[in-house]
N, C-alpha and C positions, 0 to 999 in steps of 0.2 A: 196730213199723213195720207198715203195712198191706200186705197181700198180694193179689194179683189171683186168684180162682178163676174156673175154666170149667166149666159143665155141658153136655155132650152130649147129643144125641138126646132132648131133651124133646119129647114129643108135644105136637102144636098145642092139644089141648083144654085140656092143664094150662097151658101159657102162656096161653091166653084167660082162663083162671080166675085165674091170678095176676095178669093185667093188670087184670081185675075187681077183685080185692082190693085191688090197689094204689090204684085210681081211687077205691073206697069209702073208704080211709084217706087220702085226699089226698096221696099219694106217687107218685113215679115207680116203673116197676118196679124199678129198682135198688136203691132205699129199701126197698121191701117186700120183696124178696129179702135185703136185709141185716138187716132187721127179723126176719125169719123165723129165720134163721141164728143171730142173737143170742138169741132166745128159745129156740131149741133147745139152745143151748150153755149154757144156765142150769142150775145144779145142781137137780136135782129134788128135792122134798120127801124122799123115800126116802133118797138120798145124803145130804143134810143130817142126817136123824135118824142115819145110820150114822156120819157123821164127827162130830157134836156130842161125843158121849161122849169119843172120843179127843182133843179138844182143849178138853175141861172146859167145853163151853157147852151149851145145851139149844136146842130149837125150840119156838116157840110157834106153835099153830094155832087160831085161832077163840078165843084167850083162854085156851087151855089148853096145858100143857106136854105135849109128846109124846116 
């Protein structure tokens, strides 16, 4: 179920840069913020490498197993 989040006290220069980024990516600010959060929530390559042996998997990077 989707939840609403609120970020307070964001400095205006940050908001301006986020709006510019959103425009560059052909999104509204809301969509850009969601894309940033989704990207930040993705498991990192380091955590994937740490998890892989525990679940009997391997991580491939540029054609090489890591």
